[in-house]
MIDOSE-1310 file (N, C-alpha, C; in nm, 2 decimals, decimal comma, always signed):
residues 199
mglf	+16,61/+25,17/+4,11/+16,72/+25,14/+4,20/+16,67/+25,12/+4,34; +16,70/+25,01/+4,40/+16,65/+24,98/+4,53/+16,74/+25,04/+4,64; +16,69/+25,03/+4,76/+16,76/+25,10/+4,88/+16,90/+25,03/+4,90; +16,91/+24,90/+4,88/+17,04/+24,84/+4,89/+17,14/+24,89/+4,79
dlfs	+17,09/+24,91/+4,66/+17,18/+24,97/+4,55/+17,23/+25,11/+4,59; +17,13/+25,19/+4,64/+17,16/+25,32/+4,68/+17,27/+25,32/+4,79; +17,24/+25,24/+4,89/+17,34/+25,23/+5,00/+17,48/+25,19/+4,95; +17,48/+25,09/+4,86/+17,61/+25,03/+4,81/+17,68/+25,14/+4,73
kkqr	+17,61/+25,22/+4,65/+17,67/+25,33/+4,57/+17,73/+25,43/+4,67; +17,66/+25,47/+4,77/+17,71/+25,57/+4,87/+17,83/+25,51/+4,95; +17,82/+25,39/+4,98/+17,94/+25,33/+5,05/+18,06/+25,32/+4,96; +18,04/+25,28/+4,83/+18,15/+25,27/+4,74/+18,22/+25,40/+4,72
ranq	+18,13/+25,51/+4,71/+18,19/+25,65/+4,70/+18,27/+25,69/+4,82; +18,21/+25,65/+4,94/+18,28/+25,69/+5,07/+18,41/+25,62/+5,07; +18,41/+25,48/+5,04/+18,54/+25,41/+5,04/+18,64/+25,46/+4,95; +18,60/+25,50/+4,82/+18,69/+25,56/+4,73/+18,75/+25,69/+4,78
afla	+18,66/+25,77/+4,84/+18,72/+25,90/+4,89/+18,81/+25,87/+5,00; +18,79/+25,77/+5,09/+18,87/+25,74/+5,20/+19,01/+25,69/+5,15; +19,01/+25,60/+5,06/+19,13/+25,55/+4,99/+19,21/+25,66/+4,93; +19,15/+25,74/+4,86/+19,21/+25,85/+4,78/+19,28/+25,95/+4,89
dqrs	+19,21/+25,98/+5,00/+19,25/+26,07/+5,10/+19,38/+26,00/+5,17; +19,38/+25,88/+5,20/+19,49/+25,81/+5,26/+19,61/+25,81/+5,17; +19,59/+25,78/+5,05/+19,70/+25,78/+4,95/+19,76/+25,92/+4,93; +19,67/+26,02/+4,92/+19,71/+26,16/+4,90/+19,80/+26,21/+5,01
qqvi	+19,77/+26,17/+5,13/+19,84/+26,21/+5,25/+19,99/+26,15/+5,24; +20,00/+26,03/+5,18/+20,14/+25,97/+5,16/+20,22/+26,04/+5,06; +20,16/+26,10/+4,97/+20,24/+26,17/+4,85/+20,26/+26,32/+4,87; +20,21/+26,38/+4,97/+20,23/+26,52/+5,01/+20,38/+26,55/+5,01
akik	+20,46/+26,47/+5,08/+20,60/+26,50/+5,09/+20,66/+26,49/+4,95; +20,62/+26,39/+4,86/+20,68/+26,38/+4,73/+20,64/+26,51/+4,64; +20,52/+26,56/+4,66/+20,48/+26,68/+4,58/+20,56/+26,80/+4,63; +20,58/+26,81/+4,75/+20,66/+26,93/+4,81/+20,80/+26,93/+4,76
kldl	+20,86/+26,81/+4,73/+21,00/+26,80/+4,68/+21,02/+26,84/+4,54; +20,90/+26,84/+4,46/+20,91/+26,87/+4,32/+20,96/+27,01/+4,29; +21,03/+27,03/+4,18/+21,08/+27,16/+4,15/+20,97/+27,23/+4,05; +20,87/+27,27/+4,12/+20,76/+27,33/+4,05/+20,72/+27,47/+4,11
ptel	+20,64/+27,55/+4,05/+20,59/+27,66/+4,13/+20,51/+27,63/+4,26; +20,53/+27,70/+4,36/+20,47/+27,67/+4,49/+20,31/+27,66/+4,47; +20,25/+27,75/+4,39/+20,11/+27,75/+4,37/+20,06/+27,62/+4,31; +20,13/+27,57/+4,22/+20,10/+27,45/+4,15/+20,11/+27,33/+4,24
kqql	+20,21/+27,32/+4,32/+20,23/+27,21/+4,42/+20,12/+27,22/+4,53; +20,08/+27,34/+4,56/+19,97/+27,36/+4,67/+19,84/+27,31/+4,61; +19,81/+27,34/+4,48/+19,69/+27,30/+4,42/+19,68/+27,15/+4,41; +19,79/+27,08/+4,38/+19,80/+26,93/+4,37/+19,77/+26,88/+4,51
inak	+19,83/+26,93/+4,61/+19,80/+26,89/+4,75/+19,66/+26,91/+4,79; +19,61/+27,03/+4,76/+19,47/+27,06/+4,80/+19,36/+26,97/+4,73; +19,40/+26,93/+4,60/+19,31/+26,84/+4,53/+19,32/+26,70/+4,57; +19,41/+26,67/+4,67/+19,44/+26,53/+4,71/+19,46/+26,43/+4,61
vydi	+19,55/+26,47/+4,51/+19,58/+26,38/+4,40/+19,69/+26,29/+4,45; +19,69/+26,17/+4,39/+19,81/+26,08/+4,42/+19,85/+26,00/+4,30; +19,76/+26,00/+4,20/+19,79/+25,93/+4,08/+19,85/+26,03/+3,97; +19,96/+26,07/+3,99/+20,03/+26,17/+3,90/+20,17/+26,13/+3,88
wfns	+20,24/+26,20/+3,78/+20,38/+26,17/+3,76/+20,46/+26,25/+3,87; +20,56/+26,19/+3,93/+20,63/+26,26/+4,03/+20,77/+26,30/+3,98; +20,76/+26,38/+3,87/+20,88/+26,42/+3,79/+20,85/+26,56/+3,76; +20,93/+26,65/+3,80/+20,92/+26,80/+3,77/+20,92/+26,83/+3,63
kdla	+21,00/+26,76/+3,55/+21,00/+26,78/+3,40/+20,87/+26,75/+3,34; +20,80/+26,64/+3,38/+20,68/+26,60/+3,32/+20,56/+26,69/+3,36; +20,57/+26,74/+3,48/+20,46/+26,82/+3,53/+20,47/+26,97/+3,50; +20,59/+27,02/+3,47/+20,62/+27,16/+3,45/+20,52/+27,22/+3,34
plsn	+20,50/+27,16/+3,23/+20,40/+27,22/+3,13/+20,27/+27,25/+3,19; +20,23/+27,18/+3,29/+20,09/+27,20/+3,35/+20,08/+27,34/+3,40; +20,18/+27,40/+3,46/+20,18/+27,53/+3,51/+20,15/+27,64/+3,40; +20,20/+27,60/+3,28/+20,19/+27,70/+3,17/+20,04/+27,69/+3,11
llsd	+19,98/+27,58/+3,13/+19,84/+27,55/+3,07/+19,74/+27,61/+3,16; +19,76/+27,63/+3,30/+19,66/+27,68/+3,39/+19,65/+27,83/+3,38; +19,53/+27,88/+3,37/+19,51/+28,03/+3,37/+19,51/+28,08/+3,52; +19,50/+28,20/+3,53/+19,51/+28,27/+3,67/+19,41/+28,22/+3,76
heri	+19,28/+28,21/+3,73/+19,17/+28,18/+3,81/+19,13/+28,04/+3,81; +19,22/+27,95/+3,75/+19,19/+27,81/+3,73/+19,25/+27,73/+3,85; +19,17/+27,64/+3,89/+19,21/+27,57/+4,02/+19,20/+27,41/+3,99; +19,29/+27,34/+4,02/+19,29/+27,19/+4,00/+19,19/+27,13/+4,10
eyaa	+19,10/+27,05/+4,04/+19,00/+26,98/+4,12/+19,04/+26,83/+4,14; +19,10/+26,76/+4,04/+19,15/+26,63/+4,05/+19,24/+26,59/+3,93; +19,31/+26,49/+3,94/+19,41/+26,44/+3,83/+19,42/+26,30/+3,84; +19,45/+26,23/+3,72/+19,47/+26,09/+3,72/+19,55/+26,06/+3,59
lgit	+19,61/+25,94/+3,60/+19,69/+25,89/+3,48/+19,61/+25,79/+3,40; +19,64/+25,79/+3,27/+19,57/+25,69/+3,18/+19,65/+25,68/+3,05; +19,59/+25,61/+2,96/+19,66/+25,59/+2,82/+19,55/+25,62/+2,72; +19,59/+25,69/+2,61/+19,50/+25,72/+2,50/+19,49/+25,60/+2,41
dqge	+19,40/+25,61/+2,31/+19,38/+25,51/+2,21/+19,51/+25,48/+2,13; +19,59/+25,59/+2,12/+19,71/+25,57/+2,05/+19,83/+25,52/+2,13; +19,81/+25,48/+2,26/+19,90/+25,42/+2,35/+19,99/+25,52/+2,41; +19,95/+25,64/+2,42/+20,03/+25,75/+2,48/+19,99/+25,77/+2,63
dvml	+20,09/+25,77/+2,71/+20,07/+25,80/+2,85/+20,03/+25,94/+2,87; +19,92/+25,97/+2,94/+19,87/+26,10/+2,96/+19,83/+26,12/+3,11; +19,83/+26,25/+3,15/+19,77/+26,28/+3,28/+19,65/+26,37/+3,26; +19,54/+26,33/+3,31/+19,42/+26,41/+3,29/+19,40/+26,50/+3,42
tctn	+19,40/+26,63/+3,40/+19,38/+26,72/+3,51/+19,25/+26,79/+3,49; +19,15/+26,77/+3,58/+19,02/+26,85/+3,57/+19,04/+26,97/+3,67; +19,02/+27,08/+3,61/+19,01/+27,21/+3,68/+18,88/+27,26/+3,70; +18,85/+27,37/+3,75/+18,72/+27,43/+3,76/+18,67/+27,49/+3,63
qnli	+18,76/+27,48/+3,53/+18,73/+27,53/+3,39/+18,76/+27,44/+3,27; +18,86/+27,36/+3,29/+18,90/+27,28/+3,18/+18,94/+27,14/+3,21; +18,95/+27,05/+3,11/+19,01/+26,92/+3,13/+19,14/+26,93/+3,05; +19,25/+26,92/+3,12/+19,38/+26,93/+3,06/+19,44/+26,78/+3,04
ilsk	+19,46/+26,75/+2,92/+19,52/+26,62/+2,89/+19,67/+26,64/+2,85; +19,76/+26,61/+2,94/+19,90/+26,64/+2,94/+19,97/+26,51/+2,89; +20,03/+26,52/+2,78/+20,11/+26,40/+2,72/+20,25/+26,39/+2,79; +20,28/+26,27/+2,82/+20,41/+26,26/+2,89/+20,52/+26,26/+2,79
khps	+20,50/+26,20/+2,67/+20,61/+26,19/+2,57/+20,65/+26,34/+2,51; +20,55/+26,41/+2,47/+20,57/+26,54/+2,42/+20,48/+26,64/+2,47; +20,50/+26,67/+2,60/+20,40/+26,76/+2,67/+20,37/+26,90/+2,60; +20,47/+26,96/+2,55/+20,44/+27,09/+2,49/+20,37/+27,08/+2,36
ensr	+20,39/+26,97/+2,29/+20,32/+26,95/+2,16/+20,19/+26,89/+2,16; +20,18/+26,78/+2,24/+20,06/+26,69/+2,23/+19,96/+26,72/+2,35; +19,98/+26,82/+2,43/+19,89/+26,85/+2,54/+19,76/+26,91/+2,47; +19,65/+26,89/+2,55/+19,52/+26,94/+2,50/+19,44/+27,00/+2,61
vipl	+19,38/+27,11/+2,59/+19,30/+27,18/+2,69/+19,15/+27,18/+2,64; +19,07/+27,12/+2,70/+18,93/+27,10/+2,67/+18,84/+27,18/+2,76; +18,78/+27,29/+2,72/+18,68/+27,35/+2,81/+18,58/+27,26/+2,86; +18,55/+27,26/+2,98/+18,45/+27,17/+3,04/+18,31/+27,19/+2,98
teim	+18,28/+27,30/+2,93/+18,15/+27,33/+2,87/+18,14/+27,26/+2,74; +18,25/+27,22/+2,67/+18,24/+27,15/+2,55/+18,23/+26,99/+2,56; +18,23/+26,94/+2,69/+18,22/+26,80/+2,72/+18,07/+26,77/+2,72; +18,02/+26,70/+2,63/+17,88/+26,67/+2,61/+17,84/+26,55/+2,69
svll	+17,94/+26,45/+2,71/+17,90/+26,33/+2,78/+18,02/+26,27/+2,84; +18,01/+26,21/+2,96/+18,11/+26,14/+3,04/+18,07/+26,00/+3,07; +18,14/+25,90/+3,03/+18,11/+25,77/+3,06/+18,23/+25,69/+3,12; +18,21/+25,63/+3,23/+18,32/+25,55/+3,29/+18,28/+25,41/+3,28
qqqi	+18,35/+25,33/+3,22/+18,32/+25,19/+3,20/+18,42/+25,10/+3,29; +18,37/+25,01/+3,36/+18,45/+24,92/+3,44/+18,51/+24,81/+3,36; +18,64/+24,80/+3,37/+18,72/+24,69/+3,32/+18,76/+24,59/+3,43; +18,82/+24,49/+3,40/+18,86/+24,39/+3,50/+18,96/+24,45/+3,61
isee	+19,06/+24,51/+3,56/+19,17/+24,56/+3,66/+19,18/+24,72/+3,65; +19,10/+24,78/+3,56/+19,11/+24,93/+3,55/+18,98/+24,99/+3,50; +18,98/+25,11/+3,47/+18,85/+25,17/+3,42/+18,89/+25,24/+3,29; +18,79/+25,26/+3,21/+18,80/+25,34/+3,08/+18,70/+25,45/+3,07
ltli	+18,76/+25,57/+3,05/+18,68/+25,69/+3,04/+18,66/+25,73/+2,90; +18,53/+25,75/+2,86/+18,49/+25,80/+2,73/+18,43/+25,93/+2,75; +18,48/+26,03/+2,67/+18,43/+26,17/+2,67/+18,38/+26,20/+2,53; +18,27/+26,26/+2,53/+18,22/+26,32/+2,40/+18,24/+26,46/+2,40
vnne	+18,33/+26,51/+2,31/+18,37/+26,66/+2,31/+18,33/+26,71/+2,17; +18,23/+26,79/+2,16/+18,18/+26,84/+2,04/+18,19/+26,73/+1,93; +18,11/+26,63/+1,94/+18,09/+26,52/+1,85/+18,22/+26,44/+1,82; +18,32/+26,45/+1,91/+18,44/+26,37/+1,89/+18,44/+26,28/+2,02
qvni	+18,48/+26,16/+2,00/+18,50/+26,06/+2,11/+18,64/+26,06/+2,15; +18,66/+26,08/+2,28/+18,80/+26,07/+2,34/+18,80/+25,96/+2,44; +18,88/+25,86/+2,42/+18,89/+25,74/+2,50/+19,02/+25,74/+2,58; +19,01/+25,72/+2,71/+19,13/+25,71/+2,80/+19,11/+25,58/+2,87
slln	+19,21/+25,49/+2,86/+19,20/+25,36/+2,93/+19,31/+25,34/+3,04; +19,30/+25,23/+3,11/+19,39/+25,19/+3,21/+19,40/+25,29/+3,32; +19,28/+25,35/+3,35/+19,28/+25,45/+3,47/+19,26/+25,37/+3,60; +19,33/+25,41/+3,70/+19,31/+25,34/+3,84/+19,16/+25,35/+3,87
ktta	+19,11/+25,25/+3,93/+18,97/+25,25/+3,96/+18,92/+25,36/+4,05; +18,99/+25,38/+4,16/+18,96/+25,48/+4,25/+18,97/+25,62/+4,19; +19,09/+25,65/+4,13/+19,11/+25,79/+4,08/+19,02/+25,81/+3,96; +18,98/+25,71/+3,88/+18,90/+25,73/+3,77/+18,76/+25,78/+3,82
allt	+18,70/+25,72/+3,92/+18,58/+25,75/+3,98/+18,58/+25,90/+4,03; +18,69/+25,93/+4,10/+18,70/+26,08/+4,15/+18,71/+26,18/+4,04; +18,79/+26,14/+3,94/+18,81/+26,23/+3,83/+18,68/+26,25/+3,75; +18,61/+26,14/+3,73/+18,48/+26,15/+3,66/+18,38/+26,24/+3,74
eaik	+18,38/+26,23/+3,87/+18,29/+26,31/+3,95/+18,32/+26,45/+3,93; +18,45/+26,48/+3,93/+18,50/+26,62/+3,92/+18,46/+26,68/+3,79; +18,48/+26,60/+3,68/+18,44/+26,65/+3,54/+18,29/+26,67/+3,54; +18,21/+26,58/+3,59/+18,06/+26,60/+3,59/+18,03/+26,72/+3,67
kwsq	+18,09/+26,74/+3,79/+18,05/+26,85/+3,87/+18,08/+26,98/+3,80; +18,19/+27,00/+3,74/+18,23/+27,13/+3,67/+18,18/+27,14/+3,53; +18,13/+27,03/+3,47/+18,08/+27,04/+3,34/+17,94/+27,10/+3,34; +17,91/+27,18/+3,24/+17,77/+27,24/+3,23/+17,67/+27,16/+3,16
nndn	+17,72/+27,06/+3,08/+17,63/+26,98/+2,99/+17,60/+26,84/+3,03; +17,57/+26,82/+3,17/+17,55/+26,68/+3,21/+17,40/+26,66/+3,25; +17,31/+26,73/+3,20/+17,17/+26,72/+3,24/+17,13/+26,57/+3,22; +17,14/+26,52/+3,11/+17,09/+26,38/+3,08/+17,19/+26,28/+3,09
ldeq	+17,31/+26,31/+3,15/+17,42/+26,22/+3,16/+17,39/+26,09/+3,23; +17,32/+26,10/+3,34/+17,29/+25,98/+3,42/+17,21/+25,89/+3,33; +17,11/+25,94/+3,26/+17,02/+25,86/+3,18/+17,11/+25,79/+3,07; +17,20/+25,86/+3,00/+17,28/+25,80/+2,90/+17,36/+25,69/+2,96
veqi	+17,42/+25,71/+3,08/+17,50/+25,61/+3,15/+17,43/+25,48/+3,17; +17,30/+25,50/+3,22/+17,22/+25,39/+3,26/+17,18/+25,31/+3,13; +17,15/+25,38/+3,02/+17,12/+25,31/+2,89/+17,24/+25,23/+2,84; +17,36/+25,29/+2,85/+17,47/+25,22/+2,80/+17,51/+25,10/+2,89
kklk	+17,49/+25,11/+3,02/+17,51/+25,00/+3,12/+17,42/+24,89/+3,08; +17,29/+24,92/+3,05/+17,20/+24,81/+3,01/+17,24/+24,74/+2,88; +17,29/+24,82/+2,78/+17,34/+24,76/+2,66/+17,47/+24,68/+2,69; +17,55/+24,72/+2,78/+17,67/+24,65/+2,81/+17,63/+24,51/+2,87
dlld	+17,53/+24,51/+2,95/+17,48/+24,38/+3,01/+17,43/+24,29/+2,90; +17,36/+24,35/+2,80/+17,31/+24,27/+2,68/+17,44/+24,21/+2,60; +17,54/+24,30/+2,59/+17,65/+24,25/+2,53/+17,73/+24,13/+2,60; +17,73/+24,15/+2,73/+17,80/+24,05/+2,81/+17,72/+23,92/+2,81
qgil	+17,58/+23,93/+2,80/+17,50/+23,81/+2,78/+17,50/+23,75/+2,65; +17,57/+23,81/+2,55/+17,57/+23,75/+2,42/+17,45/+23,79/+2,34; +17,36/+23,88/+2,39/+17,24/+23,91/+2,31/+17,27/+24,01/+2,20; +17,37/+24,11/+2,23/+17,42/+24,20/+2,13/+17,56/+24,16/+2,09
teee	+17,59/+24,19/+1,96/+17,73/+24,18/+1,92/+17,80/+24,31/+1,96; +17,94/+24,30/+1,95/+18,02/+24,42/+1,98/+17,99/+24,53/+1,88; +17,96/+24,50/+1,76/+17,93/+24,60/+1,66/+17,80/+24,67/+1,69; +17,70/+24,58/+1,73/+17,57/+24,64/+1,77/+17,58/+24,73/+1,89
fqak	+17,66/+24,68/+1,99/+17,67/+24,77/+2,11/+17,74/+24,89/+2,08; +17,84/+24,89/+2,00/+17,91/+25,02/+1,97/+17,82/+25,12/+1,88; +17,75/+25,06/+1,80/+17,65/+25,15/+1,71/+17,55/+25,21/+1,81; +17,49/+25,13/+1,90/+17,39/+25,19/+1,99/+17,45/+25,29/+2,09
kkqi	+17,57/+25,26/+2,13/+17,64/+25,35/+2,22/+17,66/+25,49/+2,15; +17,70/+25,48/+2,03/+17,72/+25,61/+1,95/+17,59/+25,68/+1,93; +17,49/+25,60/+1,91/+17,35/+25,67/+1,90/+17,31/+25,73/+2,03; +17,33/+25,67/+2,13/+17,29/+25,73/+2,26/+17,37/+25,85/+2,29
lki	+17,51/+25,84/+2,26/+17,59/+25,97/+2,29/+17,59/+26,07/+2,18; +17,52/+26,04/+2,07/+17,50/+26,13/+1,96/+17,63/+26,17/+1,90; +17,71/+26,06/+1,86/+17,83/+26,09/+1,79/+17,83/+26,01/+1,66
């Protein structure tokens, strides 16, 4: 990685953080108006989230899923492979995937220690997040580009198993370049990706 690449990466992170901060300032009033426990609203404000549902009914199950010493680090909206709208909430202990359609039945709490790999793939207008959780692949697509990067950073920060994560990400990026150049087929790319991620 050259000096320019390092600068670009730092600048991109700084820009993402700035945009997220600006947007989160705009939504503080909306969060304060929600009919939710004060502690939950304050955690959402402190985490500077802005890509969430602004409906008390949709967010209410989140307060039941948080333990006493759990703190929200970041949150973002996405869509599962099954086409279900979800809100991903990274805490200091878990990744909570809250389903919009059936929050009490389809929500999932994943301890961060069980996340073996985190991969954020750039799409044209959005991002796709791939998680490897105990040999299971969890894909979330249509994430906002800024919130996806911040959510991924939070997951990596609080996850215990990200020692060789950067190496895996680089290998998959190289494979993606080969796919884009037509050197690899989609099937070959997917097979190699699974091999790298050990799934």
